[in-house]
Steps between C-alpha positions, in 0.01 A plus 500: 500500500298192407183673619569802282556278199171321565311829514647607167399169340145533633477853375628394158245219481223737602600759243488243225137424576382853403603734218516879470537538123198697383252285308135474404347155488315449169255270681403758760277805507627806689285784624644836608364832617666792316501873583692767311498866601678818401486852636656834406571803713768684691505265795434785742205548737194706412579483127271337245588173330353280229508127449345185358454145624421178317409184687399159375527127547720296274490131425792314342438163339753275335468429130821310456820453697624855427188671374231648723173682468422814702141603562398829665175549689333731752669807354453829685635842408516792744650845480614755757497876479532711811689518826639191674327447831197699390403330175503137391500289184168501319366225277440563130236242400481599132874487445521179703248341266692617193833366627342174623353435156854481361600249766232251400735331256785299658873561463759235435867522601810285511660446840823319573725526805343822625521671161196620306525446125274560204159652583200427277136607493214575262571748224232746614651555846658845523869544563424695819322199650787273395741736676292479819532124474875546463491690828326203663735244349796715602438376854581147377829607340775403741842337465604281793856383558499256791878503523527873563331733746593821319540516125435724202417436138341653192152376425189595311223671690219741437753791503718338235826306503632639828745422777342330803649453846374209714521413868346188656419422861367175648250498788625227734154443651270496198767392249364774270753685293484879456647623174564872457561627150610857425489602135738773387278667241775752425726217383310329221642374176156523343283728707123516462497877453458723197524870419287693255568854382861530619689394187634852449607538865852361531576275798753648740656227712720741698194700603340183640799464731400825670160367593208289387139596443372141547608242758327160523526201731331162449484225759315168513475271801395136452399248762571149371367187667702186428320190375607167363426634149681830545459848645150645509456877513250560778540875510669759282521871557639753253575864563618771265582851611590781268599860563455749218569869465516729198824615665755325717323223687695590815308826533149371561315257280176334406471141611350186356441211735385179332439166668364167390439201719399143439387261774438132450140403582521129429635215288286218365520219251382583152174311457456542124679621193482871428371632171598818320457654158756614245780716633786709366837571653532826692870466575689439822482667840662827384251787490371576149410861425174567325452768236429792731448768234131506580547476878567862585590505870353840586141425411264214428201489267282245329667426167209314344376646171779764486431656157188702589653595834811632328289688246301673771814594691661651189189705429478615862869592533498684168197704604591595858857596405413699191540851643671425830660207677252320719727383783215306658495255208871489416537158665252362249781497244652205688164323482496560126854364460391186685193452280693550177758241608238227519317587177580270203631648178159489335361710784774759456417524130134545585586784739714666232215492252273648765731789590690571176245759387495697827818708533495521878420134567738391224790678674412344836480153350839531326658642815366217716546199273879533521480323839385179331851362516481181295446381143157665479648854491749402230226347290282807555778735389581276203140530386503878543829542313383279215166676473652844546204607713715678760702814438878491520482693828254249646711213375817650643356561848319169524787287376755681718310428821375157396848367422638662814244316715500174303597173666848426367447128440654327194174460307413869530851614407478288187153633426610864540750467217218539250477875567853543360375391157159667478457785247297706748794498744714675238234750392629761746857551613409546866275195496782299344743619766251399768450153352872428475594645838208328673598164360850553636350576844296180483814299430668659804213393728501155343871459577440612859282191559665247268872430543679431276294708265463351150653698215186438295324765705738776390569364150262738314688798643836347413381450144377858487837632621700295250273601213541869587877457507489332159289776343675785683170649622600699807144555626438124493833440675404732785154353560631142483781576745266679736266198496796270571584731788150452639526123461828474687558153360858370543466321166494834318857592599655366179255695285556822694878458464462520121401868544798591718841599359800321640300201621314407181652227287440717192604866526202736509466875466177621648392845622505579874121479513507129409806430715324660797197274452728196470690574820182575697340179372727315745365684807273215615729221382753645746314329786443170317840450337734746672827344386421522128381859537812590697726368224318698231457829687857503631626448146286789376609726784867443424462584127619860497400554138130441577267800545523637853134440577524130402791447736305665782192288430718190504635612837142532633398154385826354632415622848142372467659153516625577854867441414742352749768696683759363256307623196443843656872517568572418136273783385666735750846425360387585148327818618827627642640502146183628330533817288133566421388723788133435424551126553707561813250750643208268438675198648632691802162655583335160456747335737468786750120472507499124546770521767236673717222251423318345795261263321557126556555412135796738485660390826806338344513730199507812716806365682683442173399844371619661820848358449501608134402857591785531747743396228356733234419803717845665501505515121134531399316623809469858378345460156225756441138453404588590142584134451277192494357406837316216673306551822356230724309568822333237713350426838408178678335430836552166672187533715274546201713297255420780259728725303519726199767597250526762229753523221579771248750451216617784277715384210700765318787505254769739387332542162194685630399740774164323525464167688486195277264308724321566829342223703311504830361203688376398840484177696288380788618236746244292689493161676809364332425621148603791281242665277619743237262792482458745216808563288533783249767563241576747222752473218586808298682376191388763251487784753850417620637525146318829445643661813850363441799548724584867429179693538554875461442682830457181705698504827350199677390683816125468422465877496263709289781534246515122464125477447518772234786319326298175491193678360709663228627160385157335519371750246702304244305180558425476128852368436424184698505178294166347408595142589629557853278565806551831677398354835410151617310441821428172675331384817527180702286368782604208719814480290300447181510751217144564394532817295749679281457758230716701262455871444622563147534802277166439330318501832660832594405650164138389542487640852644837401271517198197426719566777755651758266337842520464494122314166505146507369201271499714201401660503846371243753514778758244694296265201511545474876409866545188457285395200709548700818283778362223250434550353848662171592416236755754225560562244769712191557503238772780247539483211747831326556610214724846628588608214726378144543766313694406162646690242702353156570625245748372167627387451860474183704121517456528472124361852471691758294648792691508815290685829545383750243529866413253674268529859385222627276439849367229673299620821337262745345479840336202692367523829309233738369627810326383775266710782362447821309746709300425868444557604228474148355773333298467545128835434333786394726583397856699820555169683540478348846763751610261788436180333621342452838464131582235387747459150635244354737564151634398260769603147573658252730823308538569237759550140593411242760765254608420186699770295665466164674735267683349160575644229723290189543334193353343543157302225326200500271290396803605744770754762610629593843792720593625849576451778248642850472286734290582856394312740275628829361261711291618825341245732340583842358199671338536829319292773348641828379502757223813635335568810291830551322599810308848456360520850353421661835700238692200434718381177658179460703367199688161476674391226744153452643471534880527197726145416606525140615756276661685242290786261561823537307691203638442238763696204630332229704617157609435228753594140575227240525439142599300363206299186430298428186335194353362436156158386622436835669725751319285796602541412869878537507633595842761772532594606852759772566790333677514792741152565643327818390444605860848566632516582870800594706400272788535162332518227755820301521444163336702191605670343200545138412860414595559357152465843340638722770830663410606678822720273711378609843156654460207297371279810478514742208343843500439649155581858410194686377524793264196675356586849372249714317576831335338763283692793359363764266644797317214726400484829315224742593585696188436225245247306708682168475732287707708185496455250783686190605330245724669191639420215732713202599432205729789287617531237770847354498789345685849645481654180370278528192702787349475588211188298413278685747532818295251348257278295731177679566262753357642793305306780336632826361301744290590821320197702401399842369232663715293821477603768747328807641596784266525873575244550230307270269730370226370481143829392347871486569696703247869467415668737260854530369583812303846525347423793270571869557316603813527763768461414863297728730646845571643407840735244339781758459485606864482139616797396288709795619420413861578133433845580358581738785396250767686225317820706507459574869433135582800391301722734696357377832608144427849615396445432130655780297322625192640727233187512291326830457121547538294429192419778249131530603412849376199363318249233583662169391333242285453149637663228297203283580206507733316210665154524657311242702157634587176372644229672297156577635258683273559875497686501831867578525704182447693335781836334451859575413677708238867446423722718283856425389732787409835480324725805551848416373806721555858488387645160598192438713184297448234647727146367538212569736187308583202657673211281614195687628183371659195647331181561690324712756702624797823320417851634458698175504787494256817308430797681350803320359804681367776299328838602362730272301855593402624240252758253637528705822197519724123480529283670762135488593310710753150388599246697703136416555199592709316830522647712221803265504591618852419214739765238425841507338780271389789515255716250313832527327743273317840594361815352357834575663857426401798689636853432377631187667156386612259245357187589297205545734127551478332651807132543577312658788142535616422770758165581649390799703138415563309188391153366593472276805376200300791530257741523792348185651540308173861614470570396859359154433703468186813610683450221757514240221813642335761335728359153445456545125849643451649223712350244261661694214842480661517852649667586831352739755634741759307718743590868482318828514470659158316809383140507617211502254731382228602187313811505282668243282825474309612262227873488436652334194753295693626329184392429145289208617387595852345781702484603866160601638437698818157614628465727803181510705452730799580223752728263311701437183498195272778432256647237273824502307607336174152420369545334157380750240710505182456813290615580145851649504390775261234606746760531774724717285206722406390510859842606621530781245154651546505486878854620548402856594209416726535632855485212744430740784173601340353248741644698787781259593831381359 
């Protein structure tokens, strides 16, 4: 016992002679060797990777007790692009020299107890270099607790204020201490990461629980040598690994592996005082993001002297895309965006002056400058609006896109307010709408990044709303409320409440149009202040004296707040007592749709809705489609973390047969966010009043009678009020309303006056016709950066990791046309009805879309990473001549023959390992990750155990897939064909599903090609003749034969027919005739001739179609005979081949309802002889039916049914459901009680009209 005590005392005395607390001696000079490296790839053998490596020596000299100077020397930069094991890092002398020149100046930092403090250096040193120094100093950042071996704490680091977990271990022999630090970069109070371009995409936390797209781990290991002064770091090693996928990271991913290491070379006494110049503070150790607007990750170019470079690019792009889209240069638009973003305001003004006088270049400049997303674009637009040197259309388009892409920082939001007060903004109603709505969108983005969002940002819109309420101007109320809806600012709730009855402090009486705008203005606030919105919308919903549509809109917004189960239950209780069937129908259909939702954001809501539906179904489950309805359909896949949703809302009321409002919208779910796609809506205030609730002759079954009744009422449009819009349409994108317009009585009058047959030379249509007669040439090209989404994150190296998506399109159209009118117009437009109109035109329409996904390091010095690149060009040229003779009901269309091959559409993509550096931008390296030469006999490559996933086998064999295909459909009559060519290269591992679908080379092309024709083709002629015409003499005989054979075939398949043969004593006249010929000089044309005959009888609608091939030695024909007996049955008999004799099939559908049975619709297809290729297609389709029907909830039973026949029956099981049964020759599929509510009136009519139909007309009871 005494010996043990002695040992403890000795150990204690020894421990007190050395210290482990991390220190730097201000009187010493420390020299370290530093190496930092990063690489990107898939971590699999035989696949290309990219990387970069920076090495240097660092010297640390004390300035004062807690202040030290860091000097960097012997800098070397290397990059890697190729295949591990085959290629190696290569030095970049020019870039090394450029980086080393920035390290000439020293860096000063505070250091106390293992913590790095304020960093200072010369003002001219770039932020990127300072961040690299942060990566070096990060290896000195360590917290040591000598009283604990395992501990955790929150501390500042290069990744932000994050949680760190420590473990210490003492080497008994060397007395060195090993400290292991693991940083949880997913648990940071202030994380060094930023998003750009995702303000409109709502975060979805529940979706993130189903899977992540990014997973990161950071670990640092320190070796600390104890000294009498304190612990000295002799070695430090950092490692950061990240897994990224555009989908769920579990299903294959790209990998980043970053390491930095520092090894102590020596310690010496400081022999003299160090000197340094003036310095400025650069902040602490936390990574500072640079302004990356000019650092586009998908390309690198020299940005010196950008103005002339931008000018040349604009000229070039305008020229090569004038009459077609040059897909080879479409990527140059990104280069132009990059150049414009680094040009000062004076340079932008100089470019405007250069291009303003050239229409084509002017358009390109205005379309491209919108991507200058800072104060320069606002100042540029301010100058244009003040000078009035842009048209209202140019101003509208430019401002709309510029504000949409503007950085939503406080200074720019404040600066953008000026457009709300400029006279030019109010010079056109649509421009004014765009200005106000765009400002609201800017406020929404601003609030997405700054929380809490200051009310000052939305104050101009609040003032506008209150002023409109004071003056009673309804148009101003609507635009102000719509802008507040775009802003989605919680501080606007009180102002919005002043427009809503029952919740406003002062009673208000406003028309439904304004109330609708007020309720919908809370749609985005619902996510930011759900409780306030719930209180207001629930109050509105429960006010039974409000217009029906307002209550339904309030219900929609209420459920946008994702109400709790308790609140849904409250709504359900009130619905049980609701008397307005439109409100009930809308709410019930809404709840039913959301009860089936599978998207993550509706997980809890769908459960609550499911319970509500079960309570309401017995009472309201059978309401027909005559009432208001809401439909929601969605889909979500956990492997891809991608989903879609579509919603349709139809709001009706008892006061009108016409819907009050119709809205449609879609959503896209991706990597934990929800993006609202295009949304369309129509309000019909004036039209609804015109149609009223008791329209003469309107039954509501959407029949021809209903259409006629609506047209009769619309003829009285003159009685519409002048101050109320007939229709109002709006559109939203990404949840932001960007357009709305009113169609009023005056607009309708002008439109009718312009196209009236009595209109003369004052009509704008007359002027258009005159221009066409002189010949017109018109073209437009529109470049547009659809998506620029960027995510930046710090790495242990101090280099910024970037994940970006870019989606750019160039759309174009070119038209040349010349028309003639014979006899020419002299007095009025009605003369066109007695003239022959000829038109010759040629042109082009198309686009090229480029899409990139970049994952890697992006600085102004170099880039390295993985890059997905896809290109999709579409090009549709045309050239044709048209003749129209209205009096003769004749239409002719002539195309030139196909003489050369051209592509219609192509899709190509690949994934690359990329490296670029600013000193040699033209020597960028881009290696396909999967080698171009794919062989099936790849050797098995042993994997590093640290990246091997299989538990037992250290050898992985890739799956190789390299399909090629070419399919063509050619016509030897017309001398043209359509071909599809495809090639894919994939080399993948099964555990990489679903990522491997997109990894590799993809190319697919659709093209039109010349084909060997029967005879030389001069032109392809189409003709439609609907005037009185007589078909060739054999038409009567052919029709008689067709009807006789049809009757015989009908009897063979046990389908009774009471119809008598047609009265064909004379040659019938075709109702219309269609010809499609290949013309060749004086030779007989080749092609097809189709004639449609209508031969009605008592209670029967009979029609025949005869299609004949025209040409030498051909007798191919197709004969179709149809008979329709209203509300009872329809039959069709089809024969084709030589004189309609080779192949045959028939179809029939009929209603059936015997006393005591349920209404039924039956259909049958029977074939006697069909071509072998058609039979093969049908057999293939039949093999897919069981699986498809199983997914749709059908059951299946194997039984032998009638051969060469498929029959189906639909039984009205109840007023809100049907039973479906389909019989194939070998099996039967069926499903009962499929939800399908029908109008009760339709059922009553159905029962009456089908009561006498013979059910055994199908040959069975």
